[in-house]
NUNU-63546 format. One record per residue (C-alpha): residue number from 1; residue in three letters; x negated, y, z. Coordinates in pm, 1 decimal, always signed. Each point is the difference from the previous one (the first is absolute). Layout:
NUNU-63546
(rec NUM "ALA" (X Y Z)),
...
//
This chain:
NUNU-63546
(rec 1 "UNK" (-1753.9 -5789.9 +455.1)),
(rec 2 "UNK" (+124.2 +83.4 -346.0)),
(rec 3 "UNK" (+191.2 +314.8 -87.7)),
(rec 4 "UNK" (+330.0 -188.5 -27.4)),
(rec 5 "UNK" (-50.8 -167.9 +337.2)),
(rec 6 "UNK" (-81.4 +334.2 +159.5)),
(rec 7 "UNK" (+317.3 +144.4 -156.6)),
(rec 8 "UNK" (+206.9 -284.1 +150.0)),
(rec 9 "UNK" (-155.2 +52.3 +341.9)),
(rec 10 "UNK" (+76.5 +373.7 -25.2)),
(rec 11 "UNK" (+366.1 -65.3 -88.0)),
(rec 12 "UNK" (+43.0 -249.0 +284.2)),
(rec 13 "UNK" (-183.7 +226.2 +248.3)),
(rec 14 "UNK" (+238.8 +286.5 -75.5)),
(rec 15 "UNK" (+316.2 -215.1 +11.6)),
(rec 16 "UNK" (+233.2 +15.4 +298.8)),
(rec 17 "UNK" (+113.5 -360.2 -53.5)),
(rec 18 "UNK" (-103.5 -310.9 -194.9)),
(rec 19 "UNK" (+39.0 +47.8 -376.6)),
(rec 20 "UNK" (+104.1 -221.4 -290.3)),
(rec 21 "UNK" (-206.9 -12.0 -317.6)),
(rec 22 "UNK" (+264.5 +201.9 -193.0)),
(rec 23 "UNK" (-17.5 +266.2 +273.1)),
(rec 24 "UNK" (-380.7 +6.0 -21.5)),
(rec 25 "UNK" (+20.8 +38.8 -378.3)),
(rec 26 "UNK" (+250.7 +283.2 +37.5)),
(rec 27 "UNK" (-216.8 +184.0 +254.6)),
(rec 28 "UNK" (-322.7 -47.4 -192.3)),
(rec 29 "UNK" (+80.4 +30.9 -368.8)),
(rec 30 "UNK" (-266.0 -117.7 -238.0)),
(rec 31 "UNK" (-77.8 -327.0 +175.1)),
(rec 32 "UNK" (+67.7 -309.3 -207.4)),
(rec 33 "UNK" (+243.0 -242.9 +161.9)),
(rec 34 "UNK" (-227.6 -297.3 -68.1)),
(rec 35 "UNK" (-291.0 +184.0 +162.9)),
(rec 36 "UNK" (+207.5 +80.4 +308.0)),
(rec 37 "UNK" (+101.4 -366.1 +39.8)),
(rec 38 "UNK" (-356.4 -122.5 -48.0)),
(rec 39 "UNK" (-157.5 +258.0 +230.6)),
(rec 40 "UNK" (+255.1 -48.5 +276.9)),
(rec 41 "UNK" (-86.7 -371.1 +1.4)),
(rec 42 "UNK" (-369.9 +84.6 +30.1)),
(rec 43 "UNK" (+65.0 +255.1 +276.1)),
(rec 44 "UNK" (+222.2 -246.4 +185.4)),
(rec 45 "UNK" (-266.4 -271.8 -17.9)),
(rec 46 "UNK" (-255.1 +250.5 +132.5)),
(rec 47 "UNK" (+225.8 +79.5 +297.5)),
(rec 48 "UNK" (+58.2 +360.1 -108.3)),
(rec 49 "UNK" (+367.5 -41.0 -91.0)),
(rec 50 "UNK" (+278.4 -193.7 +169.1)),
(rec 51 "UNK" (+290.6 -147.6 -202.2)),
(rec 52 "UNK" (+348.9 -8.0 +151.6)),
(rec 53 "UNK" (+229.2 -248.7 -169.4)),
(rec 54 "UNK" (+373.1 +65.3 +3.0)),
(rec 55 "UNK" (+296.8 -174.8 -154.9)),
(rec 56 "UNK" (+30.7 +241.5 -289.5)),
(rec 57 "UNK" (-208.2 -12.2 -316.6)),
(rec 58 "UNK" (-283.4 +225.3 +122.2)),
(rec 59 "UNK" (-258.7 -53.4 +270.6)),
(rec 60 "UNK" (-110.2 +310.7 +187.2)),
(rec 61 "UNK" (-360.5 +103.4 +61.8)),
(rec 62 "UNK" (-168.7 +205.9 +269.4)),
(rec 63 "UNK" (-352.4 +59.7 +121.2)),
(rec 64 "UNK" (-121.1 -248.1 +259.1)),
(rec 65 "UNK" (+32.2 +113.2 +361.1)),
(rec 66 "UNK" (-375.3 -40.8 +47.6)),
(rec 67 "UNK" (-45.2 +295.0 -235.3)),
(rec 68 "UNK" (+281.6 +220.5 +121.9)),
(rec 69 "UNK" (-20.1 -66.4 +372.9)),
(rec 70 "UNK" (+380.3 +15.3 -5.2)),
(rec 71 "UNK" (+132.5 -318.5 +159.7)),
(rec 72 "UNK" (+365.9 -42.6 -86.9)),
(rec 73 "UNK" (+266.1 -254.4 -86.5)),
(rec 74 "UNK" (+260.7 -12.3 -274.7)),
(rec 75 "UNK" (+374.7 +4.5 -40.0)),
(rec 76 "UNK" (+79.7 -200.1 -316.3)),
(rec 77 "UNK" (+347.7 +22.6 -152.3)),
(rec 78 "UNK" (+122.3 -343.1 -108.1)),
(rec 79 "UNK" (+246.0 +159.2 -239.8)),
(rec 80 "UNK" (-187.7 +272.4 -193.2)),
(rec 81 "UNK" (-360.0 -89.8 +93.2)),
(rec 82 "UNK" (-82.6 +341.5 +147.2)),
(rec 83 "UNK" (-288.2 +2.0 +247.2)),
(rec 84 "UNK" (-40.0 +255.6 +277.6)),
(rec 85 "UNK" (-294.3 +37.7 +236.7)),
(rec 86 "UNK" (+73.5 -10.9 +372.2)),
(rec 87 "UNK" (-258.0 +118.5 +253.3)),
(rec 88 "UNK" (-116.3 -266.0 +243.3)),
(rec 89 "UNK" (+91.3 +115.7 +349.3)),
(rec 90 "UNK" (-233.1 -67.2 +291.9)),
(rec 91 "UNK" (+268.5 -204.5 +176.4)),
(rec 92 "UNK" (+60.8 -221.8 -301.3)),
(rec 93 "UNK" (-371.4 -52.9 -51.0)),
(rec 94 "UNK" (-53.3 -91.7 +368.4)),
(rec 95 "UNK" (+284.7 -254.4 -11.8)),
(rec 96 "UNK" (-122.6 -139.0 -328.4)),
(rec 97 "UNK" (-357.4 -27.5 +131.0)),
(rec 98 "UNK" (+123.8 -204.4 +296.2)),
(rec 99 "UNK" (+204.0 -229.6 -226.0)),
(rec 100 "UNK" (-289.4 -44.3 -244.6)),
(rec 101 "UNK" (-240.8 -78.6 +285.5)),
(rec 102 "UNK" (+238.1 -269.1 +124.4)),
(rec 103 "UNK" (+39.1 -148.6 -348.8)),
(rec 104 "UNK" (-377.4 +1.6 -50.8)),
(rec 105 "UNK" (-54.4 -165.5 +338.1)),
(rec 106 "UNK" (+253.8 -277.7 -56.7)),
(rec 107 "UNK" (-82.7 -72.9 -364.3)),
(rec 108 "UNK" (-374.3 +62.9 -20.3)),
(rec 109 "UNK" (+67.1 +248.7 -278.7)),
(rec 110 "UNK" (-204.9 +320.2 -11.4)),
(rec 111 "UNK" (+207.7 +297.4 -111.1)),
(rec 112 "UNK" (-198.6 +270.0 -180.3)),
(rec 113 "UNK" (+280.3 +249.3 -68.9)),
(rec 114 "UNK" (+375.8 +10.5 -40.2)),
(rec 115 "UNK" (+269.6 +141.2 -223.1)),
(rec 116 "UNK" (+366.5 +29.1 +78.3)),
(rec 117 "UNK" (+256.9 +37.2 -275.2)),
(rec 118 "UNK" (+354.5 +39.0 +126.5)),
(rec 119 "UNK" (+235.4 -116.0 -275.5)),
(rec 120 "UNK" (+356.5 +125.8 -14.8)),
(rec 121 "UNK" (+204.6 +264.9 -176.4)),
(rec 122 "UNK" (-103.8 +363.2 -32.9)),
(rec 123 "UNK" (+226.4 +288.8 +85.4)),
(rec 124 "UNK" (+112.2 +35.3 -362.6)),
(rec 125 "UNK" (+83.0 -369.8 -44.3)),
(rec 126 "UNK" (+173.2 -42.8 +337.6)),
//
């Protein structure tokens, strides 16, 4: 783990929502943009960081749930690209588990994990 990678992990650990690269650069001055891009790719390939793609010009990044222990889903605004974390309720997870089990049984697929991104318009864009 290099110093720049540790700095990126620190920024993402302290964030309350997924961040864009410009936001990361603003929070942690002194990091080179090219280094942030390169290191986020490495951290994503290592399973440390998760990329959330939206319809605006910037992907968002967050630490992988395996590291945070914080299972959640996302609200993704189709207009401005904002991403908000939504806690995964026990009821939703139970229903989803039943649906995934049925899909696995009928298709022969083995689900390892899931992500739910609800796409629509945020409060500001509505």
